[in-house]
ZAVEX-485676 format. One record per residue: x, y, z of N, C-alpha, C in turn. Coordinates in steps of 0.05 Angstrom, whole numbers, padded with zeros to 5 digits, always signed. Layout:
REM ZAVEX-485676
XYZXYZXYZ ...
END
This chain:
REM ZAVEX-485676
+00227+02608+00584+00212+02583+00578+00206+02568+00604 +00227+02566+00622+00222+02552+00647+00200+02565+00664 +00200+02591+00664+00180+02606+00680+00152+02600+00669 +00150+02600+00642+00124+02594+00630+00114+02566+00637 +00132+02547+00636+00125+02519+00643+00117+02517+00672 +00132+02530+00689+00126+02529+00718+00099+02541+00723 +00092+02562+00709+00065+02575+00712+00043+02555+00705 +00047+02540+00683+00028+02520+00675+00024+02499+00696 +00047+02490+00708+00045+02470+00729+00029+02480+00752 +00033+02505+00760+00019+02517+00782-00011+02516+00777 -00020+02524+00753-00048+02525+00747-00060+02497+00747 -00045+02478+00736-00055+02450+00735-00058+02438+00762 -00039+02444+00780-00040+02433+00807-00064+02445+00822 -00069+02470+00817-00091+02483+00831-00118+02472+00823 -00120+02461+00798-00145+02451+00788-00149+02422+00792 -00127+02407+00799-00129+02378+00801-00126+02368+00829 -00118+02384+00848-00114+02375+00875-00119+02397+00895 -00129+02389+00918-00134+02408+00939-00110+02411+00957 -00087+02398+00951-00063+02401+00965-00061+02387+00992 -00079+02367+00997-00077+02352+01022-00052+02335+01022 -00037+02336+01043-00012+02321+01044-00017+02291+01046 +00003+02275+01037+00002+02246+01040+00006+02240+01070 -00012+02249+01084-00014+02253+01113-00021+02282+01117 -00044+02287+01129-00061+02268+01142-00080+02252+01124 -00091+02264+01103-00111+02250+01088-00100+02225+01074 -00077+02228+01063-00065+02205+01049-00059+02182+01067 -00047+02188+01090-00041+02167+01110-00066+02155+01121 -00086+02171+01126-00111+02160+01136-00124+02141+01116 -00122+02148+01090-00133+02131+01069-00117+02104+01068 -00091+02105+01070-00075+02081+01071-00084+02063+01094 -00088+02075+01118-00097+02060+01141-00125+02049+01137 -00143+02065+01124-00170+02056+01119-00170+02031+01101 -00154+02032+01081-00152+02008+01063-00141+01984+01078 -00121+01989+01095-00109+01967+01111-00129+01955+01130 -00145+01973+01143-00165+01963+01162-00184+01942+01149 -00190+01947+01124-00208+01928+01110-00195+01903+01100 -00168+01901+01102-00154+01878+01091-00142+01860+01113 -00146+01867+01138-00135+01852+01160-00150+01825+01164 -00134+01804+01171-00147+01779+01178-00161+01783+01205 -00181+01765+01211-00195+01768+01236-00177+01769+01261 -00157+01752+01261-00139+01752+01284-00122+01777+01286 -00111+01786+01263-00095+01811+01262-00112+01835+01270 -00137+01835+01260-00155+01857+01267-00160+01859+01297 -00164+01835+01310-00169+01834+01338-00144+01843+01354 -00121+01834+01345-00096+01841+01358-00090+01871+01356 -00093+01882+01332-00088+01910+01328-00107+01927+01345 -00132+01919+01345-00152+01934+01361-00145+01934+01391 -00137+01910+01401-00131+01907+01429-00106+01923+01437 -00086+01923+01419-00061+01936+01425-00063+01967+01422 -00076+01975+01401-00077+02004+01394-00098+02019+01409 -00122+02008+01408-00145+02024+01418-00154+02044+01397 -00142+02043+01373-00149+02060+01351-00151+02043+01326 -00163+02053+01305-00162+02040+01279-00135+02047+01266 -00127+02032+01245-00103+02039+01230-00106+02066+01216 -00130+02072+01207-00135+02097+01194-00129+02121+01213 -00138+02118+01238-00132+02139+01258-00102+02139+01265 -00090+02116+01266-00062+02113+01276-00041+02121+01256 -00048+02121+01230-00028+02125+01209-00015+02152+01210 -00027+02172+01223-00016+02199+01224+00003+02203+01248 +00003+02184+01267+00017+02187+01292+00046+02196+01289 +00060+02184+01270+00089+02190+01267+00094+02219+01257 +00074+02231+01244+00076+02259+01238+00067+02277+01262 +00048+02267+01277+00039+02282+01301+00062+02287+01320 +00080+02267+01323+00102+02271+01342+00121+02293+01333 +00119+02303+01308+00135+02325+01300+00128+02351+01314 +00105+02350+01328+00097+02374+01344+00108+02373+01372 +00125+02353+01377+00139+02352+01403+00166+02367+01399 +00171+02387+01416+00195+02403+01413+00212+02401+01438 +00238+02403+01435+00256+02403+01457+00259+02432+01467 +00252+02436+01492+00253+02463+01503+00281+02469+01513 +00288+02495+01517+00315+02502+01527+00321+02489+01553 +00301+02481+01568+00305+02468+01594+00313+02438+01591 +00310+02428+01565+00315+02400+01560+00289+02383+01561 +00267+02396+01569+00241+02382+01570+00230+02379+01541 +00216+02357+01536+00203+02353+01511+00173+02358+01514 +00163+02376+01497+00135+02385+01501+00120+02385+01474 +00096+02374+01475+00078+02374+01451+00065+02402+01450 +00068+02416+01427+00057+02443+01424+00044+02446+01397 +00021+02458+01396+00009+02464+01370+00022+02487+01357 +00030+02483+01332+00045+02504+01317+00028+02514+01294 +00024+02541+01292+00009+02552+01269+00022+02546+01243 +00049+02542+01243+00064+02537+01219+00058+02509+01208 +00051+02490+01226+00046+02463+01217+00020+02452+01230 -00003+02463+01222-00028+02453+01233-00034+02424+01226 -00022+02414+01204-00026+02386+01196-00014+02367+01217 +00004+02376+01234+00016+02359+01255+00000+02360+01281 -00023+02374+01281-00039+02375+01305-00069+02370+01298 -00082+02389+01286-00111+02386+01281-00117+02384+01252 -00137+02368+01244-00154+02351+01261-00142+02323+01264 -00121+02316+01248-00112+02288+01247-00100+02278+01273 -00090+02295+01290-00077+02287+01315-00094+02288+01339 -00119+02297+01336-00137+02300+01359-00140+02275+01376 -00141+02251+01364-00143+02227+01380-00120+02223+01401 -00097+02236+01395-00074+02233+01412-00070+02257+01430 -00087+02277+01428-00084+02302+01442-00102+02303+01467 -00101+02282+01483-00120+02279+01505-00110+02293+01530 -00086+02304+01529-00075+02317+01553-00065+02297+01574 -00066+02271+01568-00058+02251+01587-00039+02231+01575 -00045+02204+01576-00026+02184+01568-00016+02186+01539 -00034+02194+01520-00025+02195+01492-00005+02218+01487 -00010+02241+01499+00009+02263+01498+00035+02255+01510 +00033+02242+01533+00058+02233+01547+00073+02213+01530 +00059+02195+01516+00072+02176+01499+00088+02190+01477 +00075+02209+01464+00089+02223+01442+00114+02237+01452 +00111+02251+01475+00134+02265+01486+00157+02246+01494 +00149+02223+01506+00168+02203+01514+00182+02191+01490 +00167+02185+01469+00178+02173+01445+00199+02191+01433 +00193+02217+01431+00212+02236+01419+00237+02239+01436 +00233+02240+01462+00257+02242+01480+00275+02218+01478 +00264+02195+01474+00280+02170+01471+00293+02168+01444 +00282+02181+01423+00292+02178+01396+00303+02205+01385 +00313+02221+01403+00323+02248+01396+00353+02247+01388 +00369+02233+01403+00398+02234+01398+00410+02206+01399 +00395+02186+01391+00405+02158+01391+00417+02149+01365 +00423+02168+01347+00435+02161+01321+00453+02184+01312 +00467+02180+01291+00483+02202+01279+00467+02214+01257 +00457+02238+01262+00439+02251+01242+00445+02281+01241 +00451+02290+01218+00458+02319+01214+00435+02334+01202 +00410+02328+01212+00387+02340+01200+00379+02367+01212 +00397+02381+01223+00391+02407+01235+00386+02405+01265 +00366+02419+01274+00360+02421+01303+00340+02401+01312 +00330+02384+01295+00310+02364+01302+00323+02338+01309 +00307+02320+01320+00317+02295+01330+00319+02273+01309 +00332+02250+01318+00336+02227+01301+00310+02217+01289 +00288+02219+01305+00262+02207+01297+00252+02218+01270 +00262+02242+01263+00252+02254+01238+00267+02242+01214 +00289+02228+01219+00304+02215+01197+00292+02188+01190 +00273+02178+01207+00262+02152+01203+00243+02150+01179 +00235+02173+01168+00214+02174+01147+00224+02169+01119 +00250+02168+01114+00259+02169+01086+00286+02156+01082 +00293+02151+01056+00320+02146+01047+00322+02162+01021 +00346+02168+01012+00350+02184+00988+00369+02170+00969 +00360+02147+00958+00376+02131+00939+00374+02143+00911 +00397+02145+00898+00398+02157+00871+00382+02140+00851 +00368+02154+00833+00351+02140+00813+00367+02122+00794 +00394+02125+00793+00411+02108+00777+00412+02079+00788 +00405+02076+00813+00407+02049+00825+00381+02034+00819 +00384+02007+00817+00361+01990+00811+00347+01981+00836 +00358+01987+00860+00345+01978+00884+00359+01989+00909 +00348+01983+00932+00359+01992+00957+00381+01974+00967 +00402+01986+00977+00424+01971+00991+00436+01989+01012 +00445+01976+01034+00455+01991+01057+00479+02009+01050 +00495+02000+01031+00520+02014+01026+00518+02037+01005 +00494+02044+00998+00490+02065+00978+00486+02092+00990 +00495+02113+00976+00491+02140+00986+00461+02144+00989 +00453+02156+01011+00424+02161+01016+00412+02140+01034 +00426+02118+01039+00417+02098+01059+00430+02104+01085 +00418+02095+01107+00430+02100+01134+00419+02079+01153 +00433+02075+01175+00424+02056+01195+00398+02064+01208 +00389+02089+01204+00365+02099+01216+00346+02110+01195 +00347+02098+01171+00329+02107+01150+00303+02092+01151 +00285+02097+01131+00259+02085+01131+00258+02055+01131 +00277+02043+01116+00279+02014+01114+00286+02002+01141 +00307+02012+01154+00315+02001+01180+00295+02006+01202 +00282+02029+01200+00262+02036+01221+00238+02017+01219 +00228+02012+01194+00205+01994+01190+00213+01966+01200 +00237+01957+01193+00245+01930+01202+00248+01929+01233 +00256+01951+01245+00259+01952+01274+00231+01949+01287 +00211+01962+01275+00184+01960+01286+00173+01932+01283 +00179+01919+01260+00170+01892+01256+00182+01873+01276 +00208+01877+01283+00221+01861+01303+00207+01863+01330 +00200+01887+01337+00186+01891+01363+00158+01876+01363 +00144+01878+01340+00119+01864+01338+00122+01834+01341 +00145+01824+01333+00150+01795+01335+00162+01787+01361 +00162+01806+01380+00171+01799+01407+00200+01802+01412 +00215+01813+01393+00243+01817+01397+00249+01845+01408 +00272+01850+01420+00278+01876+01431+00282+01897+01408 +00278+01922+01415+00283+01943+01395+00312+01944+01387 +00319+01943+01361+00347+01943+01353+00361+01968+01361 +00388+01966+01363+00404+01989+01370+00399+02012+01351 +00398+02037+01361+00393+02060+01345+00364+02068+01344 +00347+02052+01357+00319+02058+01359+00309+02052+01387 +00289+02067+01396+00276+02061+01421+00246+02058+01416 +00238+02034+01412+00209+02027+01407+00201+02011+01431 +00186+02022+01449+00183+02010+01476+00162+01988+01477 +00143+01987+01457+00123+01966+01458+00110+01962+01431 +00091+01943+01429+00079+01937+01404+00060+01959+01394 +00049+01974+01413+00032+01997+01404+00048+02017+01389 +00072+02024+01399+00089+02043+01386+00098+02031+01359 +00103+02006+01358+00112+01993+01333+00091+01995+01312 +00066+01990+01319+00044+01993+01299+00041+02021+01290 +00042+02040+01309+00041+02069+01301+00062+02075+01280 +00086+02065+01284+00109+02070+01265+00103+02057+01238 +00096+02031+01239+00091+02017+01213+00068+02029+01198 +00046+02036+01212+00023+02046+01198+00030+02072+01182 +00049+02086+01191+00057+02111+01177+00079+02105+01156 +00099+02090+01164+00122+02087+01146+00116+02070+01121 +00098+02051+01123+00090+02036+01099+00077+02056+01079 +00062+02075+01089+00051+02096+01071+00073+02113+01059 +00092+02123+01076+00114+02139+01066+00130+02124+01045 +00135+02099+01049+00152+02083+01031+00140+02081+01003 +00114+02085+01001+00101+02083+00975+00098+02111+00962 +00108+02132+00974+00110+02158+00961+00138+02158+00949 +00141+02157+00922+00167+02152+00909+00190+02170+00919 +00184+02195+00926+00206+02213+00934+00214+02209+00963 +00202+02190+00977+00212+02183+01004+00234+02163+01003 +00240+02151+00980+00261+02131+00978+00280+02136+00954 +00271+02150+00934+00287+02155+00910+00292+02185+00906 +00315+02192+00894+00321+02220+00891+00340+02224+00868 +00340+02248+00857+00361+02256+00838+00382+02272+00853 +00407+02272+00843+00429+02288+00853+00439+02305+00830 +00443+02331+00836+00448+02351+00815+00473+02368+00822 +00488+02375+00801+00510+02394+00806+00500+02422+00804 +00517+02442+00806+00509+02470+00807+00496+02479+00782 +00502+02466+00759+00490+02473+00734+00463+02459+00729 +00455+02442+00748+00430+02428+00744+00433+02402+00728 +00458+02392+00726+00464+02368+00711+00462+02344+00730 +00449+02322+00721+00446+02298+00737+00473+02285+00742 +00479+02279+00767+00504+02265+00774+00497+02240+00789 +00517+02222+00791+00515+02197+00805+00531+02198+00831 +00517+02200+00854+00532+02203+00879+00548+02179+00887 +00542+02156+00876+00556+02131+00883+00581+02127+00865 +00585+02144+00846+00608+02141+00827+00628+02163+00834 +00652+02155+00842+00672+02175+00849+00668+02186+00877 +00674+02212+00880+00673+02224+00907+00645+02237+00910 +00632+02230+00932+00605+02241+00937+00607+02270+00946 +00592+02288+00934+00591+02316+00941+00564+02322+00954 +00563+02327+00980+00537+02333+00994+00521+02355+00982 +00535+02373+00967+00521+02396+00955+00503+02388+00932 +00505+02363+00923+00488+02353+00902+00461+02342+00912 +00459+02340+00938+00435+02328+00951+00412+02348+00951 +00388+02339+00943+00364+02356+00943+00342+02347+00962 +00349+02329+00981+00331+02320+01002+00304+02309+00991 +00307+02290+00973+00282+02277+00963+00263+02296+00949 +00275+02316+00935+00258+02335+00920+00250+02360+00936 +00257+02361+00962+00250+02385+00977+00265+02410+00968 +00288+02406+00955+00303+02428+00944+00300+02431+00914 +00279+02419+00903+00271+02423+00875+00246+02441+00876 +00245+02462+00860+00223+02481+00861+00208+02483+00835 +00182+02483+00837+00164+02489+00815+00149+02514+00822 +00132+02524+00804+00117+02548+00810+00097+02544+00833 +00092+02518+00840+00073+02512+00861+00087+02509+00888 +00113+02509+00889+00127+02505+00914+00148+02484+00911 +00155+02470+00932+00176+02449+00929+00164+02423+00918 +00180+02410+00903+00171+02387+00887+00162+02364+00905 +00176+02360+00927+00168+02338+00946+00140+02343+00956 +00133+02367+00964+00107+02373+00974+00085+02368+00953 +00092+02374+00928+00073+02368+00906+00066+02338+00906 +00087+02321+00910+00082+02293+00910+00069+02283+00936 +00072+02297+00957+00059+02290+00982+00029+02295+00980 +00020+02314+00964-00008+02321+00962-00023+02300+00945 -00048+02295+00953-00065+02276+00938-00091+02289+00929 -00103+02279+00908-00129+02290+00900-00150+02286+00923 -00170+02302+00923-00191+02299+00944-00211+02279+00934 -00206+02253+00940-00223+02231+00930-00251+02232+00942 -00271+02227+00926-00298+02225+00936-00302+02199+00951 -00324+02196+00964-00330+02171+00979-00331+02148+00959 -00343+02152+00936-00345+02131+00916-00318+02123+00906 -00300+02143+00902-00273+02137+00892-00258+02121+00913 -00260+02128+00938-00246+02114+00959-00257+02085+00962 -00283+02082+00959-00295+02055+00959-00284+02038+00937 -00280+02050+00913-00269+02035+00891-00240+02028+00897 -00225+02046+00909-00197+02040+00916-00195+02017+00935 -00213+02017+00955-00213+01995+00975-00219+01969+00961 -00237+01969+00941-00244+01945+00926-00220+01936+00909 -00207+01956+00896-00184+01949+00879-00160+01938+00895 -00160+01943+00921-00137+01933+00938-00136+01903+00937 -00158+01890+00933-00158+01861+00932-00144+01850+00907 -00138+01867+00888-00125+01858+00863-00095+01861+00865 -00084+01873+00886-00055+01876+00889-00042+01849+00894 -00023+01841+00877-00010+01815+00881+00007+01814+00906 +00010+01790+00917+00027+01787+00940+00056+01790+00932 +00072+01804+00948+00100+01808+00943+00115+01782+00944 +00132+01777+00924+00147+01752+00923+00167+01751+00946 +00175+01727+00954+00195+01723+00974+00184+01723+01002 +00202+01717+01022+00193+01716+01050+00187+01744+01060 +00169+01746+01080+00160+01771+01091+00183+01788+01102 +00204+01774+01111+00228+01788+01122+00241+01806+01101 +00237+01801+01076+00250+01816+01055+00231+01836+01041 +00206+01838+01050+00187+01855+01037+00194+01885+01039 +00204+01894+01062+00209+01922+01065+00230+01931+01045 +00252+01916+01043+00273+01924+01024+00262+01922+00995 +00245+01902+00989+00234+01900+00963+00216+01924+00956 +00200+01933+00975+00182+01956+00971+00198+01982+00967 +00220+01984+00982+00237+02008+00979+00250+02007+00951 +00259+01984+00943+00271+01982+00916+00251+01989+00894 +00227+01980+00898+00205+01987+00879+00201+02017+00879 +00202+02029+00902+00199+02058+00904+00220+02073+00889 +00245+02063+00889+00266+02076+00874+00260+02075+00844 +00251+02052+00835+00244+02050+00807+00220+02068+00800 +00201+02072+00818+00179+02090+00813+00189+02119+00812 +00209+02126+00829+00220+02153+00828+00234+02158+00802 +00245+02137+00790+00258+02140+00763+00237+02148+00743 +00213+02137+00745+00191+02144+00727+00183+02173+00732 +00182+02182+00757+00174+02209+00765+00193+02229+00751 +00219+02223+00750+00238+02242+00739+00245+02238+00710 +00231+02219+00697+00238+02211+00670+00240+02234+00650 +00221+02252+00650+00222+02274+00630+00227+02301+00643 +00241+02301+00666+00246+02326+00681+00270+02341+00668 +00268+02367+00670+00291+02384+00663+00297+02402+00687 +00323+02407+00691+00331+02422+00715+00346+02447+00706 +00342+02469+00722+00357+02493+00718+00381+02494+00737 +00398+02514+00733+00421+02518+00750+00412+02524+00779 +00429+02516+00798+00423+02520+00826+00419+02550+00832 +00398+02556+00846+00391+02584+00852+00406+02594+00877 +00405+02620+00882+00418+02631+00906+00406+02620+00931 +00381+02610+00929+00368+02598+00953+00378+02570+00959 +00395+02559+00941+00405+02532+00945+00387+02511+00933 +00367+02520+00918+00348+02501+00906+00351+02502+00875 +00340+02481+00862+00341+02478+00833+00313+02480+00821 +00309+02495+00800+00283+02494+00786+00280+02467+00771 +00255+02457+00771+00249+02432+00757+00225+02438+00739 +00225+02427+00715+00203+02431+00696+00199+02405+00680 +00177+02404+00665+00171+02380+00649+00162+02388+00621 +00169+02371+00602+00163+02376+00574+00133+02380+00570 +00117+02364+00582+00088+02366+00580+00076+02366+00608 +00073+02390+00620+00063+02392+00647+00037+02379+00652 +00018+02382+00633-00009+02370+00637-00007+02339+00638 +00010+02327+00621+00013+02298+00621+00027+02289+00647 +00046+02305+00656+00060+02298+00681+00041+02297+00705 +00023+02317+00707+00004+02317+00729-00016+02294+00727 -00024+02287+00703-00042+02265+00698-00028+02239+00707 -00003+02235+00699+00012+02211+00707+00017+02210+00737 +00022+02234+00748+00027+02236+00777+00004+02227+00793 -00020+02236+00786-00044+02228+00801-00050+02198+00798 -00044+02187+00774-00048+02159+00770-00029+02142+00787 -00004+02151+00788+00016+02137+00805+00008+02138+00834 -00001+02162+00843-00008+02165+00871-00031+02146+00878 -00051+02144+00861-00074+02126+00867-00064+02097+00871 -00047+02088+00853-00037+02061+00855-00020+02056+00879 -00004+02076+00886+00014+02073+00909-00001+02074+00936 -00022+02090+00937-00038+02090+00962-00052+02063+00966 -00062+02051+00945-00075+02025+00947-00054+02004+00955 -00031+02004+00942-00010+01984+00949-00002+01987+00978 +00002+02012+00987+00011+02016+01015-00009+02005+01034 -00035+02009+01030-00056+01999+01048-00057+01969+01049 -00057+01956+01026-00059+01927+01026-00034+01914+01037 -00010+01927+01031+00015+01915+01041+00018+01918+01071 +00008+01941+01082+00009+01944+01111-00008+01922+01124 -00031+01916+01113-00048+01895+01124-00035+01868+01122 -00023+01862+01099-00011+01836+01095+00013+01832+01114 +00027+01854+01119+00050+01852+01137+00040+01845+01165 +00019+01858+01174+00007+01852+01201-00005+01824+01201 -00016+01816+01179-00028+01789+01178-00006+01767+01181 +00018+01773+01172+00040+01753+01176+00049+01752+01205 +00046+01774+01220+00052+01774+01248+00031+01759+01264 +00006+01764+01256-00017+01750+01270-00034+01736+01250 -00025+01713+01240-00040+01698+01219-00066+01687+01230 
END
């Protein structure tokens, strides 16, 4: 039964999406929406500091993933056939062979080992993109499993601090306002992809567990859906992909951005509020999910009662989240430069 359901999901995904990741196309769209919502002063400041639009800049934090630490200890930007999305075409503005390449290499070297991160052979900067809070929680808090001093919430707030003229907080090396905008333009987009902040935790039998209750078992972690598999691949990648919106559809999304309500409370609390909202959205994502026993690969099968309805709801959620991310990025920058 699971195999039949997974096959249906595969077919539906092939017919409803071209598989573009929420970066580069998704991140560029978030930036495009934000560009149209900036106040005149914020627009002038962003242009002067960046030299790029937010749409161009929103991919930068993924582009730096193409910087590798060589055996000599040198950090080098290299085009990888395995990850073309981290180079061309979205990273071409930064591949000038001069200052922008040097900035990416310098950023990675400064943010490689400045935190405690057990994410394999890559640097701390790759942990800045996510948190993995259990869907049983109603919101984000520092003391919950899946939160860290170098997660997406703390990184975004560190970038905001630099934009406001304060020094880069401990655990981060953000050398100037240009770097801070690069980081924010990307992370506000990531934060609105539900699986970048919310996650399920499963035991070996595929049963939902609560990592914050009792003794936490790292073996229950699925890395924000990266260790959940459908017939189309890993579940996180499915949620990273967005439909191939037409020009008219994107124009409508930019228009709809004006309808997004302002987040309640002071701007200093917005990041945590948006992360908390993301956890609640991830609860919706997993509402009708069924899981199989852990496979020999270390991954769990995931399926849905009604695959067609799930894909329909998925694309609707994605549209709303992309719009919110764009308008909220602009509003955040507007508070820095009113």
